PAVO-887963 format. One line per field, with one value per residue (C-alpha): residue number from 1; y, z, x; chain. Coordinates in Angstrom, 1 decimal, padded with zeros to 4 digits, always signed. Layout:
REM residues N
num = (NUM,...);
v = (Y,...);
w = (Z,...);
u = (X,...);
chaine = (A,...);
END
This chain:
REM residues 68
num = (1,2,3,4,5,6,7,8,9,10,11,12,13,14,15,16,17,18,19,20,21,22,23,24,25,26,27,28,29,30,31,32,33,34,35,36,37,38,39,40,41,42,43,44,45,46,47,48,49,50,51,52,53,54,55,56,57,58,59,60,61,62,63,64,65,66,67,68);
v = (+117.7,+120.8,+121.1,+124.3,+123.9,+126.3,+124.3,+121.0,+122.6,+123.5,+120.1,+118.5,+120.8,+120.1,+116.4,+116.5,+118.7,+116.3,+113.3,+114.9,+114.8,+111.3,+113.0,+113.8,+116.9,+117.6,+117.4,+119.8,+122.3,+122.2,+123.0,+126.0,+127.2,+126.7,+128.8,+131.4,+131.7,+132.1,+134.8,+136.9,+137.5,+136.2,+134.1,+133.2,+134.8,+133.8,+136.0,+134.6,+133.2,+135.6,+138.5,+137.3,+136.8,+140.4,+141.8,+139.7,+140.8,+144.5,+144.3,+142.7,+145.2,+148.1,+146.5,+146.2,+149.8,+150.9,+148.6,+149.9);
w = (+034.1,+032.2,+030.4,+029.1,+025.3,+025.7,+028.6,+026.8,+023.7,+025.9,+027.4,+023.9,+022.7,+025.8,+025.4,+021.8,+022.6,+025.3,+023.1,+020.5,+023.0,+024.4,+027.6,+028.4,+030.6,+030.0,+026.2,+026.5,+028.5,+026.1,+023.2,+025.1,+025.9,+022.2,+021.2,+023.8,+022.4,+018.8,+019.9,+021.8,+024.5,+028.0,+028.4,+032.0,+034.5,+038.2,+041.0,+042.5,+046.0,+047.4,+045.9,+047.1,+050.7,+050.6,+049.4,+052.0,+054.8,+053.8,+053.6,+056.9,+058.6,+057.2,+058.5,+062.1,+061.9,+061.1,+063.8,+066.5);
u = (+142.2,+142.9,+146.2,+147.9,+148.8,+151.6,+153.2,+152.6,+154.4,+157.4,+157.5,+157.4,+160.2,+162.4,+161.9,+162.9,+166.0,+167.2,+166.6,+169.0,+171.7,+170.8,+169.7,+173.3,+173.2,+176.9,+176.4,+173.3,+175.4,+178.2,+175.7,+174.5,+178.0,+178.8,+175.8,+176.6,+180.2,+179.0,+176.5,+179.0,+176.4,+176.5,+173.3,+173.8,+176.1,+176.3,+177.6,+180.8,+180.1,+182.7,+180.9,+177.6,+179.1,+180.5,+177.1,+175.1,+177.4,+177.2,+173.6,+173.4,+175.7,+173.6,+170.5,+172.0,+173.0,+169.5,+168.0,+170.4);
chaine = (A,A,A,A,A,A,A,A,A,A,A,A,A,A,A,A,A,A,A,A,A,A,A,A,A,A,A,A,A,A,A,A,A,A,A,A,A,A,A,A,A,A,A,A,A,A,A,A,A,A,A,A,A,A,A,A,A,A,A,A,A,A,A,A,A,A,A,A);
END
C-alpha cells in the first residue's frame, strides 16, 4: 500500500506533540490557547449558536420569498 510521506510526517509530529502532553486533550488545548494569547491573533473563532441560528433563519426566509 502506498503511503504519502507528507501525511506520515504530519502523523509523526502530531503523535510527538500529543506525547509531550501525556495525550491530555485539555492540556493540549491550554497550550494552544496560551500560544494564541501570546501571538495576539485569533487562531480559531466560532460563530455563536445564536448568531448561526439568526443567519440560518434569515437565509431560509429569503429562500422562501424567492420560491414563492
